[in-house]
C-alpha positions as a LaTeX table, in Angstrom:
\begin{tabular}{lrrr}
\hline
Residue & $x$ (\AA) & $y$ (\AA) & $z$ (\AA) \\
\hline
Unk1 & $-8.98$ & $-54.98$ & $-20.08$ \\
Unk2 & $-7.68$ & $-53.76$ & $-16.70$ \\
Unk3 & $-8.53$ & $-55.87$ & $-13.66$ \\
Unk4 & $-11.48$ & $-54.59$ & $-11.63$ \\
Unk5 & $-9.21$ & $-54.08$ & $-8.61$ \\
Unk6 & $-6.96$ & $-51.71$ & $-10.68$ \\
Unk7 & $-9.97$ & $-49.70$ & $-11.89$ \\
Unk8 & $-11.39$ & $-49.37$ & $-8.38$ \\
Unk9 & $-8.01$ & $-48.28$ & $-6.96$ \\
Unk10 & $-7.60$ & $-45.68$ & $-9.70$ \\
Unk11 & $-11.10$ & $-44.32$ & $-9.07$ \\
Unk12 & $-10.33$ & $-44.04$ & $-5.36$ \\
Unk13 & $-7.17$ & $-42.06$ & $-6.06$ \\
Unk14 & $-8.99$ & $-39.70$ & $-8.43$ \\
Unk15 & $-11.84$ & $-39.09$ & $-6.00$ \\
Unk16 & $-9.38$ & $-38.38$ & $-3.19$ \\
Unk17 & $-7.43$ & $-35.79$ & $-5.22$ \\
Unk18 & $-8.32$ & $-32.13$ & $-4.68$ \\
Unk19 & $-10.11$ & $-30.23$ & $-7.43$ \\
Unk20 & $-7.08$ & $-27.91$ & $-7.73$ \\
Unk21 & $-3.36$ & $-28.22$ & $-7.31$ \\
Unk22 & $-2.05$ & $-25.79$ & $-4.73$ \\
Unk23 & 0.89 & $-23.74$ & $-6.04$ \\
Unk24 & 4.11 & $-24.11$ & $-4.05$ \\
Unk25 & 5.11 & $-21.22$ & $-1.80$ \\
Unk26 & 7.78 & $-19.25$ & $-3.61$ \\
Unk27 & 9.68 & $-15.98$ & $-3.71$ \\
Unk28 & 10.39 & $-13.91$ & $-6.80$ \\
Unk29 & 13.04 & $-11.28$ & $-6.22$ \\
Unk30 & 13.88 & $-8.14$ & $-8.20$ \\
Unk31 & 10.86 & $-8.27$ & $-10.50$ \\
Unk32 & 10.65 & $-5.12$ & $-12.70$ \\
Unk33 & 7.19 & $-3.60$ & $-12.55$ \\
Unk34 & 7.98 & $-1.28$ & $-15.45$ \\
Unk35 & 9.77 & $-2.52$ & $-18.60$ \\
Unk36 & 13.49 & $-2.41$ & $-17.98$ \\
Unk37 & 13.01 & $-1.03$ & $-14.47$ \\
Unk38 & 16.14 & $-0.78$ & $-12.37$ \\
Unk39 & 16.40 & $-1.56$ & $-8.65$ \\
Unk40 & 14.10 & 1.27 & $-7.58$ \\
Unk41 & 11.39 & 0.13 & $-10.00$ \\
Unk42 & 11.33 & $-3.48$ & $-8.88$ \\
Unk43 & 9.41 & $-5.51$ & $-6.32$ \\
Unk44 & 10.02 & $-8.68$ & $-4.31$ \\
Unk45 & 7.05 & $-11.04$ & $-4.41$ \\
Unk46 & 6.36 & $-13.58$ & $-1.67$ \\
Unk47 & 3.73 & $-16.12$ & $-2.75$ \\
Unk48 & 1.80 & $-18.50$ & $-0.43$ \\
Unk49 & 0.84 & $-22.08$ & $-1.26$ \\
Unk50 & $-2.93$ & $-21.56$ & $-1.15$ \\
Unk51 & $-4.85$ & $-20.77$ & $-4.35$ \\
Unk52 & $-6.95$ & $-17.66$ & $-4.87$ \\
Unk53 & $-4.92$ & $-15.68$ & $-2.34$ \\
Unk54 & $-5.19$ & $-11.95$ & $-1.66$ \\
Unk55 & $-2.10$ & $-9.77$ & $-2.15$ \\
Unk56 & $-0.62$ & $-6.94$ & $-0.10$ \\
Unk57 & 1.44 & $-4.27$ & $-1.87$ \\
Unk58 & 3.87 & $-3.10$ & 0.84 \\
Unk59 & 5.33 & 0.40 & 0.44 \\
Unk60 & 8.23 & 1.50 & 2.65 \\
Unk61 & 8.77 & 4.89 & 4.23 \\
Unk62 & 11.79 & 7.17 & 4.39 \\
Unk63 & 10.55 & 10.73 & 3.74 \\
Unk64 & 10.51 & 10.00 & $-0.01$ \\
Unk65 & 14.29 & 10.38 & $-0.12$ \\
Unk66 & 15.49 & 7.15 & 1.51 \\
Unk67 & 14.44 & 3.58 & 2.27 \\
Unk68 & 14.17 & 0.39 & 0.26 \\
Unk69 & 12.19 & $-2.82$ & 0.02 \\
Unk70 & 15.27 & $-4.83$ & 1.02 \\
Unk71 & 15.62 & $-3.10$ & 4.38 \\
Unk72 & 14.26 & $-4.49$ & 7.65 \\
Unk73 & 11.52 & $-5.12$ & 8.55 \\
Unk74 & 10.01 & $-5.46$ & 5.06 \\
Unk75 & 11.36 & $-8.86$ & 3.90 \\
Unk76 & 10.41 & $-10.43$ & 7.25 \\
Unk77 & 7.00 & $-8.74$ & 7.22 \\
Unk78 & 6.29 & $-10.12$ & 3.76 \\
Unk79 & 7.14 & $-13.60$ & 5.01 \\
Unk80 & 4.76 & $-13.11$ & 7.93 \\
Unk81 & 1.97 & $-12.16$ & 5.54 \\
Unk82 & 2.77 & $-15.23$ & 3.45 \\
Unk83 & 2.52 & $-17.45$ & 6.53 \\
Unk84 & $-1.00$ & $-16.01$ & 7.02 \\
Unk85 & $-2.02$ & $-16.97$ & 3.47 \\
Unk86 & $-1.42$ & $-13.65$ & 1.71 \\
Unk87 & 0.96 & $-12.82$ & $-1.08$ \\
Unk88 & 3.14 & $-9.83$ & $-0.28$ \\
Unk89 & 4.86 & $-7.58$ & $-2.80$ \\
Unk90 & 7.47 & $-5.26$ & $-1.27$ \\
Unk91 & 8.13 & $-2.47$ & $-3.76$ \\
Unk92 & 10.89 & 0.09 & $-4.10$ \\
Unk93 & 10.28 & 3.39 & $-5.88$ \\
Unk94 & 12.31 & 6.31 & $-7.20$ \\
Unk95 & 13.39 & 8.80 & $-4.56$ \\
Unk96 & 14.08 & 12.48 & $-4.04$ \\
Unk97 & 16.16 & 14.42 & $-4.97$ \\
Unk98 & 17.24 & 12.55 & $-8.10$ \\
Unk99 & 13.64 & 11.94 & $-9.11$ \\
Unk100 & 11.28 & 14.88 & $-8.38$ \\
Unk101 & 7.56 & 14.51 & $-7.85$ \\
Unk102 & 5.51 & 12.74 & $-9.16$ \\
Unk103 & 8.03 & 9.90 & $-9.76$ \\
Unk104 & 7.32 & 8.14 & $-6.44$ \\
Unk105 & 3.52 & 7.98 & $-6.80$ \\
Unk106 & 3.84 & 7.04 & $-10.47$ \\
Unk107 & 5.97 & 4.08 & $-9.41$ \\
Unk108 & 3.54 & 2.90 & $-6.73$ \\
Unk109 & 0.72 & 3.10 & $-9.29$ \\
Unk110 & 2.82 & 1.10 & $-11.76$ \\
Unk111 & 3.60 & $-1.56$ & $-9.13$ \\
Unk112 & $-0.11$ & $-1.92$ & $-8.34$ \\
Unk113 & $-0.96$ & $-2.17$ & $-12.05$ \\
Unk114 & 1.71 & $-4.85$ & $-12.52$ \\
Unk115 & 0.17 & $-6.93$ & $-9.73$ \\
Unk116 & $-3.29$ & $-6.43$ & $-11.20$ \\
Unk117 & $-2.09$ & $-7.81$ & $-14.55$ \\
Unk118 & 0.15 & $-10.59$ & $-13.30$ \\
Unk119 & $-1.03$ & $-12.02$ & $-9.97$ \\
Unk120 & $-3.68$ & $-14.32$ & $-11.46$ \\
Unk121 & $-1.00$ & $-16.23$ & $-13.40$ \\
Unk122 & 0.63 & $-16.94$ & $-10.04$ \\
Unk123 & $-2.55$ & $-18.23$ & $-8.41$ \\
Unk124 & $-3.78$ & $-15.00$ & $-6.83$ \\
Unk125 & $-7.07$ & $-13.13$ & $-6.99$ \\
Unk126 & $-6.60$ & $-9.86$ & $-8.93$ \\
Unk127 & $-9.78$ & $-8.47$ & $-7.34$ \\
Unk128 & $-8.17$ & $-8.65$ & $-3.87$ \\
Unk129 & $-5.05$ & $-6.52$ & $-4.02$ \\
Unk130 & $-4.51$ & $-4.32$ & $-0.95$ \\
Unk131 & $-2.21$ & $-1.41$ & $-0.21$ \\
Unk132 & $-0.16$ & $-1.09$ & 2.99 \\
Unk133 & 2.24 & 1.78 & 3.53 \\
Unk134 & 4.28 & 3.02 & 6.47 \\
Unk135 & 5.29 & 6.64 & 7.09 \\
Unk136 & 5.87 & 8.33 & 3.70 \\
Unk137 & 4.83 & 5.01 & 2.17 \\
Unk138 & 1.49 & 5.53 & 3.93 \\
Unk139 & 1.28 & 8.95 & 2.35 \\
Unk140 & 1.79 & 7.33 & $-1.07$ \\
Unk141 & $-0.76$ & 4.53 & $-0.69$ \\
Unk142 & $-3.33$ & 6.94 & 0.74 \\
Unk143 & $-2.82$ & 9.22 & $-2.24$ \\
Unk144 & $-3.10$ & 6.33 & $-4.69$ \\
Unk145 & $-6.41$ & 5.36 & $-3.08$ \\
Unk146 & $-7.70$ & 8.93 & $-3.09$ \\
Unk147 & $-6.42$ & 10.58 & $-6.28$ \\
Unk148 & $-7.60$ & 8.43 & $-9.17$ \\
Unk149 & $-5.49$ & 10.26 & $-11.75$ \\
Unk150 & $-2.51$ & 8.03 & $-10.98$ \\
Unk151 & $-4.42$ & 4.79 & $-11.60$ \\
Unk152 & $-6.18$ & 6.14 & $-14.69$ \\
Unk153 & $-2.81$ & 6.17 & $-16.42$ \\
Unk154 & $-3.02$ & 2.35 & $-16.23$ \\
Unk155 & $-6.70$ & 2.01 & $-17.11$ \\
Unk156 & $-7.60$ & 1.42 & $-13.45$ \\
Unk157 & $-9.55$ & 3.21 & $-10.72$ \\
Unk158 & $-9.89$ & 3.24 & $-6.93$ \\
Unk159 & $-12.48$ & 0.47 & $-7.29$ \\
Unk160 & $-9.62$ & $-1.84$ & $-8.29$ \\
Unk161 & $-8.09$ & $-1.43$ & $-4.80$ \\
Unk162 & $-9.57$ & $-3.94$ & $-2.35$ \\
Unk163 & $-8.52$ & $-1.86$ & 0.66 \\
Unk164 & $-5.81$ & 0.43 & 2.00 \\
Unk165 & $-3.89$ & 0.45 & 5.29 \\
Unk166 & $-2.05$ & 3.69 & 6.12 \\
Unk167 & 0.40 & 3.57 & 9.04 \\
Unk168 & 1.89 & 6.68 & 10.61 \\
Unk169 & 1.54 & 9.51 & 8.11 \\
Unk170 & 0.21 & 13.04 & 8.15 \\
Unk171 & $-2.35$ & 13.42 & 5.37 \\
Unk172 & $-2.65$ & 17.14 & 4.63 \\
Unk173 & $-0.88$ & 20.47 & 4.96 \\
Unk174 & $-1.82$ & 23.35 & 7.27 \\
Unk175 & $-5.44$ & 24.24 & 6.51 \\
Unk176 & $-5.05$ & 27.98 & 6.07 \\
Unk177 & $-2.19$ & 27.44 & 3.65 \\
Unk178 & $-4.23$ & 24.89 & 1.72 \\
Unk179 & $-7.17$ & 27.26 & 1.41 \\
Unk180 & $-4.92$ & 29.84 & $-0.22$ \\
Unk181 & $-3.43$ & 27.40 & $-2.76$ \\
Unk182 & $-4.57$ & 29.44 & $-5.78$ \\
Unk183 & $-3.92$ & 32.87 & $-4.28$ \\
Unk184 & $-0.76$ & 32.56 & $-2.23$ \\
Unk185 & 0.63 & 35.86 & $-0.98$ \\
Unk186 & 3.61 & 36.82 & $-3.11$ \\
Unk187 & 6.05 & 36.50 & $-0.23$ \\
Unk188 & 4.90 & 32.97 & 0.59 \\
Unk189 & 4.95 & 31.97 & $-3.09$ \\
Unk190 & 8.54 & 33.15 & $-3.46$ \\
Unk191 & 9.50 & 31.37 & $-0.27$ \\
Unk192 & 7.99 & 28.12 & $-1.49$ \\
Unk193 & 9.72 & 28.33 & $-4.87$ \\
Unk194 & 13.07 & 28.71 & $-3.11$ \\
Unk195 & 12.40 & 25.88 & $-0.63$ \\
Unk196 & 13.31 & 22.21 & $-0.91$ \\
Unk197 & 9.66 & 21.40 & $-1.58$ \\
Unk198 & 9.52 & 23.98 & $-4.34$ \\
Unk199 & 12.45 & 22.37 & $-6.12$ \\
Unk200 & 11.09 & 18.85 & $-5.68$ \\
Unk201 & 7.42 & 19.49 & $-6.52$ \\
Unk202 & 7.76 & 22.30 & $-9.05$ \\
Unk203 & 4.74 & 24.29 & $-7.86$ \\
Unk204 & 2.71 & 24.81 & $-4.72$ \\
Unk205 & $-0.35$ & 23.38 & $-6.48$ \\
Unk206 & 1.52 & 20.14 & $-7.20$ \\
Unk207 & 2.64 & 19.99 & $-3.55$ \\
Unk208 & $-0.91$ & 20.62 & $-2.35$ \\
Unk209 & $-2.32$ & 17.93 & $-4.62$ \\
Unk210 & 0.23 & 15.37 & $-3.40$ \\
Unk211 & $-1.74$ & 14.97 & $-0.14$ \\
Unk212 & $-4.59$ & 12.45 & 0.01 \\
Unk213 & $-6.93$ & 14.66 & 2.07 \\
Unk214 & $-7.62$ & 16.91 & $-0.93$ \\
Unk215 & $-8.98$ & 14.03 & $-3.01$ \\
Unk216 & $-11.39$ & 12.40 & $-0.54$ \\
Unk217 & $-14.62$ & 11.19 & $-2.12$ \\
Unk218 & $-17.11$ & 8.36 & $-2.31$ \\
Unk219 & $-14.70$ & 6.49 & $-4.60$ \\
Unk220 & $-12.31$ & 5.70 & $-1.73$ \\
Unk221 & $-11.75$ & 1.98 & $-1.08$ \\
Unk222 & $-12.15$ & 0.77 & 2.51 \\
Unk223 & $-9.33$ & 2.31 & 4.54 \\
Unk224 & $-7.72$ & 1.63 & 7.91 \\
Unk225 & $-5.60$ & 4.45 & 9.37 \\
Unk226 & $-3.19$ & 3.32 & 12.09 \\
Unk227 & $-1.66$ & 5.76 & 14.54 \\
Unk228 & 1.06 & 4.77 & 17.02 \\
Unk229 & 0.51 & 6.10 & 20.55 \\
Unk230 & 3.73 & 8.13 & 20.17 \\
Unk231 & 2.28 & 9.86 & 17.09 \\
Unk232 & $-0.94$ & 11.15 & 18.59 \\
Unk233 & 0.34 & 14.72 & 18.93 \\
Unk234 & 3.93 & 14.98 & 17.66 \\
Unk235 & 3.45 & 14.91 & 14.75 \\
Unk236 & $-0.35$ & 15.30 & 14.87 \\
Unk237 & $-1.09$ & 12.11 & 12.96 \\
Unk238 & $-4.20$ & 11.32 & 14.98 \\
Unk239 & $-5.73$ & 14.73 & 14.21 \\
Unk240 & $-4.92$ & 14.31 & 10.52 \\
Unk241 & $-6.45$ & 10.83 & 10.49 \\
Unk242 & $-9.59$ & 12.13 & 12.20 \\
Unk243 & $-9.83$ & 14.97 & 9.65 \\
Unk244 & $-9.54$ & 12.42 & 6.86 \\
Unk245 & $-12.12$ & 10.12 & 8.43 \\
Unk246 & $-14.68$ & 12.92 & 8.90 \\
Unk247 & $-14.24$ & 14.02 & 5.28 \\
Unk248 & $-14.63$ & 10.40 & 4.12 \\
Unk249 & $-17.79$ & 9.94 & 6.19 \\
Unk250 & $-19.30$ & 13.08 & 4.64 \\
Unk251 & $-18.52$ & 11.64 & 1.20 \\
Unk252 & $-20.03$ & 8.25 & 2.04 \\
Unk253 & $-16.74$ & 6.31 & 2.14 \\
Unk254 & $-15.62$ & 3.75 & 4.73 \\
Unk255 & $-12.56$ & 4.82 & 6.75 \\
Unk256 & $-11.67$ & 4.04 & 10.35 \\
Unk257 & $-8.86$ & 5.03 & 12.70 \\
Unk258 & $-7.14$ & 2.83 & 15.29 \\
Unk259 & $-4.58$ & 3.96 & 17.88 \\
Unk260 & $-1.81$ & 1.43 & 18.55 \\
Unk261 & $-1.21$ & 1.55 & 22.29 \\
Unk262 & 2.39 & 1.36 & 23.45 \\
Unk263 & 3.79 & 1.71 & 19.93 \\
Unk264 & 6.23 & 4.19 & 18.43 \\
Unk265 & 6.48 & 5.24 & 14.80 \\
Unk266 & 8.95 & 2.43 & 14.04 \\
Unk267 & 7.93 & $-0.26$ & 16.54 \\
Unk268 & 4.41 & $-0.22$ & 15.08 \\
Unk269 & 5.65 & $-1.86$ & 11.89 \\
Unk270 & 8.74 & $-3.63$ & 13.26 \\
Unk271 & 6.68 & $-5.71$ & 15.68 \\
Unk272 & 4.30 & $-6.77$ & 12.89 \\
Unk273 & 6.83 & $-9.41$ & 11.80 \\
Unk274 & 5.54 & $-11.47$ & 14.75 \\
Unk275 & 2.36 & $-13.26$ & 13.55 \\
Unk276 & 0.86 & $-12.88$ & 17.05 \\
Unk277 & 1.45 & $-9.12$ & 17.17 \\
Unk278 & $-1.83$ & $-7.25$ & 17.85 \\
Unk279 & $-1.21$ & $-4.78$ & 15.03 \\
Unk280 & $-0.54$ & $-7.57$ & 12.54 \\
Unk281 & $-3.72$ & $-9.35$ & 13.66 \\
Unk282 & $-5.68$ & $-6.09$ & 13.35 \\
Unk283 & $-4.45$ & $-5.60$ & 9.79 \\
Unk284 & $-5.17$ & $-9.21$ & 8.82 \\
Unk285 & $-8.69$ & $-8.91$ & 10.25 \\
Unk286 & $-9.24$ & $-5.76$ & 8.16 \\
Unk287 & $-7.95$ & $-7.46$ & 4.99 \\
Unk288 & $-10.08$ & $-10.55$ & 5.48 \\
Unk289 & $-13.15$ & $-8.44$ & 6.17 \\
Unk290 & $-13.11$ & $-6.75$ & 2.76 \\
\hline
\end{tabular}
């Protein structure tokens, strides 16, 4: 029989131990999110040391023909999210012109689905996976949130997205052109087919449908649209964001727009690597509020 003092000491240690063991903070680099995926179909995953964490899927910009998860400021931004208690997955995706549409959005959908399937095994909450995209990455995450066809391929829907942050992207094409999508004048149709977009998208209808505005509905997850002060008019990102917000309100969805004073297209995201940056704090507040 153990001495009473040993039993009491053991009981004290057990009662003082937490009910869970916090996972160590870690980084997993070059994780394929599709079987056998090469560099452009991989993500870098930054995991915090708190259990039940939310996750941010970070999608870079670059006009869909350049950019990468390894480029600044994305590794540092992921580390800043981790320091705030979030996991961050920076994803690459296949680019134009080698990979025509819809390769890029298919990859972002696959990266999200991978996180949905695998984050719980790493201590995260699969019900709290957020999207954050900058520039053309914002176009992609907005489309993933709006057009459910891309998630349906993985047995998922917009309801599986906890929230979406779109930074610095136009969200639709010129309205008169959009209205004529099924009856384009012959001259315009021929011009589109010969254009760069025609070669990359295959048809005007596919190009039209690649913009989030044309899929707005009640199904949208909560969305935060961020517009740098420099982007208010050139390009007209504020007007596009307001168009999107009005359409979302009519559909009964929750979308809001914030203008980032004193920020340019690039400084808006570059300065977010500072955990005291107002834009970073705004995004964190949005994530925690969902």
